[in-house]
N, C-alpha and C positions, 0 to 999 in steps of 0.2 A: 235484662228485665228491669222495668221501672214500675214502682208501686208507691202507694201512700199509706201511712199508718192511720191517718184520720181523713178518709176520703170525703166524708160529709162536709168538711170544712171548705172544700173546693167550691161549694155553692156560693161562698162569699165572693167568688170572681164575678158573679152577676152584679156586684156593686159597681164594677168598672163602667159599663154602659150607662148606669144610673148617674154616676158622677159626671160622665161626659155630657149627658143630657142636661144636667143642671148648669154645667159650665157654658154650653152652647146657648141656653136660654138667657144666661146672665150676659153673654156677649151681645145677643140680639137686643136685650133690654138696654144695654149701654149705647148701642147704635141708635136706637129710637130716642133715647134721652138727648144724645148729642144732636140729632137732626132737628130738634126743637130750636136750636140756636143758629142754625144755618145749614148750608150745603156741606155734606161730609167731606168732599174733596177740598173745599176751602178751609174747613176747620183743621184738616190734617196738616196743612201748611203752617198753621198757627201752633202746632204741637210737634215740631220737628224731632224732639228727643224721644217721643213715644213710639215704641215699636209695635207694628201690627202682628208680628210673628212670635215675639218672645212669650206672650201669654200661652200660645199654643204649644210652644216648645216646653214651657214649664209644666203644662198639663200633661204632656206626653211623658216627661220624666217622672212626674208624681204617680201617674197611672202604672207605669212600668214598675216603680218602686213598690206600690201597693200590691200589684200582682205577685211580685217576687216574695213579698212578706207573707201573703196568704199561702203561697205554695210552701214557704218555709215552715209555717206553723202546722201545715198538713203532714209534715215529716216525710218528705220524699226519700225513697230508698232505691238504690240501684246497685248492680253488681251481684256477686254470688251470695247466696244465703248460707247460713249455717245448715248443717244437716238437720232434718226433722227430728226433734227430740221426742222420745216416747217415755213417759213416766206413768206411774200409777197415781190416780187421784179420784176426786169426786166432783159432782156438780152442785153448786150452791146458788140459789136465787135469794136475794135479799129484798124484802118488802118493807120500806121505811115510811112510817106515818109522817106526813108533812102538814097535818091540819093545824089550825091556829092555836089549839091548846098545847101544841108542842113548843110554843114560845114560853110557856110557864116554866118556873123553876123546877129543876129535877130533884130538889131537896125541899126541906121544910122552910128554908130561908127564901122569901120572895125575891131576893136579889141574887140568889144562887145561879149557877150556870144553867142555861136553858136545857130543856129535855132534848131538843133537836141537836144542840151542840154536844151534849153528852152522848147521844146516839151516834153522831158522826165520828166522835172520838173512838168509841168502841169499834165501829165498823172499820175505821182506818187501821186500827191495830189488828183486827181480824184479817183484813186483806193481806197484811204483812205476813200472816202465818199460812195463807193459802198458796204456798209456793208452787205446788204441782197440781192444783185443782183449777176448775173453771168457776167463774163468778159472774153473776148478772145482777142488775139493780132495777127495782120498781119503786116508784113513789106513789103514794095514795093519800087521799083525803076523802071527799065525797065521790071521787072517781079515782081510777088507777091508770098510770102511764108507765110504759117501759122506758126507763132512762138509759139503760145500757144492756144490750142483748148479751147472752152468756158468752164469755170470752176468757182467754188466758192473758189478756192484756191488762195487767194490774196497774200499770201507769195510767191508762185511760180511766180505769175504775176509780182511782183516787182523785183524778181530775174532776170527774163527774160528781163525786162525793163532795168535794169542796164547794161546788156551785149550788148545792141543794138548799132551798129555802122554802118558806111557807107560802110564797106567792106562785109556786109552780103549778098548783092545782086550784083553779078558781072556785070550785064548789066545795063547801065545807061539809064535814062528816068524817066517818071513819069506815071506809068500805074495805074492811079486811077480807071479806069473802071474795070480792072482786079481785083484789090483789093476789090472793092465793090462786084463784082460777087463772089469772094471767100468767103467774109464775109457772103453773103446771104446763101451760102451752109453750113456755119458753125453753124447756129442757130439750136436750137432744133425744132422738128416738131410741138411743141405746139403752136397753133394759138391764144390762149387766153392770152398769156403773151406779154407785150409790148416789142418791139425790136428796137434797134437803132444802126446805124453805125456812128462812129465818125472818120472822115477823117482829119488827121493833115498833112498839106503840105504847100509848098511855091508855088505850081502850076507851077513850071518851067518845060518847055518842056513836058507838059502833052499830053497824047494821046486822040484822039477825041471821044472815046466811053464813057467817064466819065458821061456825061449828060444823055445819053441813059440808062446807067446802074442805075443811080440815079432814073430815072423815073420808071424803072423796080422794084426797091426796093420799091418805093412809091406804085406801083400797088399791091405789095405783103404785104403792110401794115407795111413796115419797114422804119423808119425815118432816113434820112441821114443828119447829121450835119457836118459842115466843120469849122475847126480852121485854119485860115491863119497865117503862121509864116514867119516873115521877114519884110524887109523894102520895100515899094513901090518905093523908090528912087534907090534901087539897091546897092549891096555890092559885093566886090571882094571875090573870093573863095580862102581861105588860103590853102597853101601847107605845110607851116611851120610857125606857128604863132610867135614862139620865134625869128625867123629870118626875120619876115615880108616878107615872100615869098608867092606870090599869083599866081594863075593860069593865064597864058597869052596865047594869040592867036599867030598865025604865024607871026604877025607883031610886037610882043613884047608888045602889049597893054593888060593891065589886063582885064580879063573876069569878067563881073559883072552879078549878078543874082538878079532879083527883084521879089517881091511877086506879083503873078497874082491874084489880089483881085477880078477882074471882073469875071474871070473863077470860082473862089472859090464860089462866091455868086450865080452864075448860077447853080452850082452843088447842093448847099444847097436848092435853090428854087425848082429845079426839084425833089429833094428828100423829099420835104415837111418838111425840117428842117430849121435851122438858120445858118447864117454865124457869126463867132465870131473872132475878132482880137486877136491873141495870145499875142500881146503886151499890151493889156488892163489889168489893175489891177483887173477888174471885170470879166475876161474871165471865170474863174472857176465857179463863182456864176451864170453867165448867162447860162452856160452849164448845171449845176445841176438843175437850175430852169426849163430848157427845158426838161430834162429827167424826172423831177417830173410829167410832164403832161402825160407821157405814162401810159397806164393801167397796173397796177401791178397784178400779179397772184401768186399763191402758188409756191414757189421755195423751194425744199427740198435738204438738204445736210447732210452728216454724219460728226460729229465732234468726235474727240478722246480725252480721258482724258489725262492729262499731264503724268500720270503714265504709259500710254500705249506706250510712246515714248521709244524706245530701243537703239537709237543711242549712248547714253553715254556708254552703255555696250561694244559696238563694238569699240568705240573710245579708251576706256581703254585697250581693248585687243590689238589694234594696238600699243598703247603706250608701253604696257608691252613687246611685242615682239621686238620692236625697242630698248628698254633698254637691253634686252638679247643679241641682235645683237652687241651692243657696247662691250660686254665682251667676245665675241667669236673672238679670234685672229686667224690669218692664221697659226701660229706656234702651235706645239703640247703642250698640257697641261703637266706639269712636272710629275704629278702622273700617266699619261697614256703612257709615253714614252716607258715603258718596256712591254706594253701590245699590243699584235697583235691579233685582233679579228677574222682574217680570215685565218690564217695559223697556223700549229702546228709544233713545232720544234721536230725533231727526236732525 
C-alpha cells in the first residue's frame, strides 16, 4: 500500500506542465529572434558548438528532480503500517485571531513580543501536551478559515502553526462567532468524546454574535475556553518594528489596541469554559487542567513504522538528477559532434 502524509502538496505537480510551457515559449522566442539575422539552417552552421538537444535534456532532468522533490515533501509511505492505536482522548479545535491588532505587543512595552507570536508559542506548547487527543486549527479576522481539519497528526499541526501570519485573512475584524460556528462543524459526530474550542484573541473590534455562538456550543456540549492576549492598557500597532513605525490615524496619532478582557470573559462564561490571561506564566497549566476535566473517549489513529517513510528515496532521486543537470552543458559533447541522429548523409 502506498500513501502520502500530505496529499494536498501533490497539487504542486501541476507546476511541471507550467514550467514546460514557459520553457517551450522561451525556445520559440529564441528561434524567432535568431530568424531575424538569417535562415536558421545557415545560422546553425555558424554555431557548431551549440546543441539543439541539450536544453531539452536539461529541462527533462530538472522536471524529474522537481517532481521527485514534491513527492518527497508530501511524505510518501509504503509497506506495512503499525497496528491501529486506540487511546483515550478528547477533540480540541483552536481558533486563532490573526487580525492586524495581533501584531501589537503582548505586553505594556511597545517593543515586546507580538501577540501573535505569544499565541503561537502557547499553542505550540499546548500541542506538545495533546499526545492522545485530536486537534484542529482555524484562523480568523473579519472572516474565518479552517487551516487544519481535526487530526492526530501533530507534526502537521505545528507546521501549519509556524506559517500563520496576519496576511492570511484579507478582511479585518474579529469574527469570533464565525470561528466558533466553524469549529462546531469541524468536530466528529461522536457525542461520547469531550470537545473543546480554544479561542485565542485580543478581542479588538469583535462582532456581536460571539456570545450567542458560545451559548450554542455549550448547548451542544462543547466547552469554549478563551485565552486573552495583549495589554489592557493598550499598545500601538507596528508597521515596521526596526524603524519604530506604527499605525496612525488621519490626525497622525498612533492607533492603540487594547485587550478586551471583559468581552473575553463573557464569551468563556457563555461557553461554560474559563478565561485565561495569555500573559500569565501558568496559562498553559490552567488550560491543560481545564481540558483534563473533559470526558475522554476512545480515539484511534494509524501510525507508520519509520521504515515505511519513503521520502529519502525521492529526495535522493531529486539530488541525483540535479547533479546530472550540472554536467549537461548547452554545447555539444566532443565525442558526439560528428554524429547526426536524425539525418543520413548521401
